[in-house]
C-alpha atoms as one frame of an Amber mdcrd trajectory, in Angstrom:
protein
   2.159 -21.127  -7.895  -0.858 -20.801 -10.256  -2.419 -17.323 -10.489  -5.276
 -16.570  -8.118  -8.839 -16.194  -9.373  -9.789 -14.222  -6.251  -8.314 -10.800
  -6.781  -7.238  -8.271  -4.165  -8.255  -4.832  -5.464  -5.566  -2.144  -5.072
  -6.838   1.430  -5.464  -4.704   4.525  -5.921  -1.731   6.176  -7.495   0.821
   4.891  -9.930   3.549   7.450 -10.598   7.188   8.125 -11.363   9.650   9.450
  -8.802  11.761  11.996 -10.710  15.171  12.711  -9.176  17.483  15.710  -9.618
  19.589  13.801 -12.138  16.371  13.167 -14.161  16.368   9.489 -13.190  12.776
   8.204 -13.187  11.631   5.311 -10.992   8.173   3.795 -11.300   6.290   3.513
  -8.026   3.533   4.859  -5.841   2.515   2.898  -2.739  -0.504   1.136  -4.330
   1.552   0.191  -7.373   4.320  -1.216  -5.162   1.832  -3.248  -3.121   0.204
  -4.613  -6.285   3.637  -5.482  -7.690   4.556  -7.581  -4.661   1.153  -9.271
  -4.578   1.678 -10.262  -8.204   5.078 -11.646  -7.245   3.305 -13.815  -4.656
   0.821 -15.048  -7.264  -2.202 -13.181  -5.886  -3.302 -11.573  -9.207  -4.115
  -8.069  -7.906  -6.285  -5.625  -9.834  -4.748  -2.126  -9.775  -7.460   0.532
 -10.078  -5.566   3.629 -11.151  -5.384   6.172 -13.977  -2.524   7.180 -16.276
  -2.088   9.723 -19.046  -1.980   9.056 -22.766   1.740   9.815 -22.715   5.105
   8.059 -22.764   5.071   7.581 -19.004   1.673   5.923 -19.275   2.926   3.582
 -21.981   5.871   2.638 -19.774   3.525   1.869 -16.867   1.504  -0.533 -19.012
   4.561  -2.177 -20.559   6.163  -2.696 -17.153   2.972  -4.175 -15.722   2.482
  -6.485 -18.690   6.083  -7.694 -18.477   5.422  -8.592 -14.820   2.211 -10.328
 -15.961   0.039  -7.886 -14.034  -3.561  -7.347 -15.059  -4.046  -3.892 -16.654
  -7.779  -3.973 -17.406  -8.712  -1.486 -14.647  -5.857   0.961 -15.263  -7.670
   3.883 -16.886  -6.325   6.250 -19.569  -6.771  10.016 -19.429  -6.554  12.298
 -22.458  -6.263  15.532 -20.475  -4.067  14.817 -17.457  -0.556  13.388 -17.316
   0.685  10.229 -15.646   1.642  11.008 -12.061   5.090  12.216 -11.054   6.796
  13.174  -7.808   9.816  15.492  -7.750  12.415  14.125  -5.337  15.151  16.401
  -3.984  17.687  16.091  -1.179  17.807  18.681   1.578  21.005  19.907   3.243
  20.914  16.914   5.623  20.758  14.470   2.714  17.143  13.500   3.395  14.639
  13.129   0.560  11.945  15.740   0.105   8.926  15.182  -2.125   6.945  17.620
  -4.221   3.729  15.939  -5.389   1.975  18.015  -8.083  -1.817  18.268  -8.031
  -4.221  17.414 -10.862  -2.523  14.298 -12.190  -4.231  11.417 -13.930  -4.628
   9.355 -10.731  -6.585  12.263  -9.194  -9.360  11.537 -11.694 -10.100   7.836
 -11.350 -13.523   7.383 -12.940 -16.086   5.528 -10.827 -18.076   4.096 -13.752
 -14.957   2.775 -15.491 -13.679   1.236 -12.274 -16.983  -0.492 -11.516 -17.373
  -1.719 -15.096 -13.816  -3.079 -15.152 -14.394  -5.117 -11.992 -17.830  -6.393
 -13.036 -18.219 -10.179 -12.683 -14.728 -10.587 -11.206 -14.199 -12.375  -7.901
 -12.554  -9.896  -5.521 -11.370 -10.558  -1.979 -10.393  -7.277  -0.321  -9.737
  -3.631  -1.137  -6.470  -1.806  -0.368  -6.089   1.963  -0.424  -4.209   4.867
   1.139  -4.995   8.596   1.284  -2.947  10.344  -1.432  -5.253   9.334  -4.289
  -8.218  10.613  -2.256  -7.049  14.239  -2.228  -9.304  15.013  -5.228 -13.065
  14.609  -5.074 -13.273  12.627  -8.324 -11.030   9.776  -7.168 -12.518   9.916
  -3.678 -16.004   9.492  -5.122 -14.759   6.569  -7.250 -13.459   4.791  -4.153
 -16.671   5.437  -2.224 -18.779   4.011  -5.041 -16.499   0.991  -5.387 -16.814
   0.329  -1.669 -20.586   0.615  -1.838 -20.888  -1.862  -4.696 -18.112  -4.346
  -3.921 -18.706  -4.388  -0.147 -15.227  -5.776   0.434 -13.222  -5.665   3.657
 -10.762  -2.757   3.494  -7.018  -2.764   4.177  -6.065   0.850   4.922  -2.421
   1.910   4.768  -2.913   5.613   5.467   0.422   6.811   3.977  -0.139  10.444
   4.964   1.569  12.848   2.562   1.575  16.491   3.660  -0.257  18.655   2.565
  -2.580  16.178   0.874  -4.672  15.095   3.845  -6.721  16.593   6.643  -8.348
  15.318   9.827 -11.751  14.956   8.184 -10.332  12.685   5.482  -8.412  10.669
   8.063 -11.550  10.208  10.173 -13.589   9.149   7.134 -11.137   6.479   5.977
 -10.715   5.079   9.475 -14.467   4.615   9.731 -14.566   2.383   6.645 -11.405
   0.330   7.351 -11.307  -3.312   8.416  -7.540  -3.537   8.931  -5.263  -0.552
   9.586  -1.536  -0.174   9.037   0.273   2.965  10.228   3.784   4.050  11.120
   4.731   5.613  14.459   4.256   9.189  13.249   0.846   8.452  11.753  -0.274
   6.721  14.932   0.739   9.798  16.945  -1.496  11.915  14.689  -4.447   9.579
  15.197  -3.736   9.099  18.918  -1.752  12.146  20.154  -1.835  10.991  23.797
  -0.164   7.647  23.155   2.886   6.667  25.220   4.909   3.488  25.613   3.063
   2.834  28.866  -0.489   3.132  27.481   0.169   1.872  23.945  -1.625  -1.462
  24.306  -4.746   0.141  25.779  -4.739   2.901  23.169  -4.525   0.384  20.327
  -7.284  -1.717  21.896  -9.517   1.351  22.143  -8.630   2.380  18.584  -9.763
  -1.032  17.319 -13.056  -0.766  19.144 -13.738   2.879  18.262 -13.454   2.198
  14.532 -14.511  -1.470  14.598 -11.101  -2.552  13.293 -10.180  -6.221  13.097
  -6.455  -5.426  13.309  -4.057  -2.520  13.742  -0.398  -2.850  12.756   2.182
  -0.204  13.675   5.581  -0.162  11.972   8.475   1.088  14.117  11.225   1.397
  11.508  14.337  -0.544  12.449  12.831  -1.353  15.860  10.239  -3.725  14.402
   6.437  -3.630  14.466   3.370  -4.087  16.658   0.137  -5.909  15.861  -3.086
  -5.573  17.843  -6.275  -7.574  17.436  -9.206  -6.674  19.704  -9.280  -8.615
  22.981  -5.966 -10.324  22.222  -2.455  -9.631  23.565  -0.253  -7.099  21.796
   2.193  -8.782  19.412   5.673  -7.320  18.952   8.321  -8.436  16.482  11.828
  -7.048  16.198  13.354  -6.191  12.841  16.238  -8.383  11.667  19.665  -6.789
  11.436  20.528  -6.604   7.743  22.820  -4.532   5.513  20.536  -1.757   4.274
  20.854  -0.387   0.740  17.785   1.839   1.066  14.420   1.765   2.843  12.332
   2.979  -0.114   9.119   0.972  -0.313   9.797  -1.134   2.767   6.408  -0.204
   4.195   4.685  -1.213   0.947   6.435  -4.595   0.983   5.319  -5.004   4.599
   1.704  -4.204   3.644   1.762  -6.640   0.728   2.771  -9.514   3.004   0.096
  -8.576   5.547  -2.502  -8.672   2.761  -1.190 -11.987   1.482  -1.251 -13.328
   5.027  -4.844 -12.203   5.537  -5.846 -13.953   2.324  -4.032 -17.109   3.465
  -5.454 -16.833   7.012  -2.084 -16.874   8.725  -1.878 -16.533  12.474  -1.167
 -12.924  13.600   2.318 -13.606  14.991   3.290 -15.523  11.846   1.974 -12.755
   9.594   3.862 -10.071  11.517   7.166 -11.966  11.446   6.928 -12.727   7.731
   5.988  -9.130   6.876   8.997  -7.754   8.770  11.364 -10.270   7.229  10.203
  -9.538   3.677  10.423  -5.778   4.242  14.011  -6.346   5.410  14.702  -8.174
   2.139  13.477  -5.128   0.200  15.771  -2.887   2.268  18.713  -4.897   0.894
  18.002  -3.958  -2.725  17.896  -0.635  -4.548  14.356   0.697  -4.874  10.885
  -0.410  -3.816  10.390  -3.321  -6.244  12.429  -5.893  -8.084  12.253  -7.926
 -11.272  14.041 -10.803  -9.542  11.359 -13.470  -9.131  13.701 -15.523  -6.958
  12.973 -13.162  -4.058   9.291 -14.114  -4.201   9.870 -17.796  -4.898  12.235
 -18.018  -1.932   9.748 -16.314   0.374   6.868 -18.514  -0.778   8.927 -21.671
  -0.359   9.938 -20.629   3.139   6.340 -19.819   4.094   4.965 -23.062   2.662
   7.528 -25.119   4.564   6.450 -23.486   7.814
């Protein structure tokens, strides 16, 4: 597939997960989403910021090797490329320590706007982690004001780096919303299985959302469009290696589907199936282009 000339803009963190054995894995939800969109041939523009350090060099080299555009990845002389310390608790579950004041906390508005000048952009993706600092938050607000693009919001709440005021603000500027069950319960604490469809309908109308998608882990996902029936899709049963980045893969397919104007039920099914593919590999991304070629071929054949 030839590269797209209409670019989805992906705003936010690129970072390394650092494990107890000092293994370092490149990621960050926006980076993962941009990676998959590049795999689908959508030519995303990742608006982020890295340090002038070895980690930053590795970010750029990895992106270039995947043929990703790096023109709006900013360099910072004073702050390091982002990292997250990953440890396992006594139950074997991952715990994350996300240091403050990293390069992606200081995305510069002027540089971001200049880098996107005269480019044809289609939509804007972001989460909440990169908005914890006022500098990056201001950059996003200015980008929104100038680009005037529809917004795909994947909230990705990371305690303690969000509050209710931030959550309310981002919901008010979103066009499409993707949340998991826990995040939905924070937004709508009175939700139950019995009132879920009505709650999602009201959520769409309160924030003028064109779509809300709720991921349910291994149970599947829900999709609600105002004044339309609630769509539900079960997750396929697959051998799971790990679930890291499954939600980002899911978001990337939703974005691709929006750009291709897929029907809601088709988009939901394809997003779940691709996320299941990612659960069958180690890590959130892959260098194996066959995964993307296979998905594209399957989608194009109907």
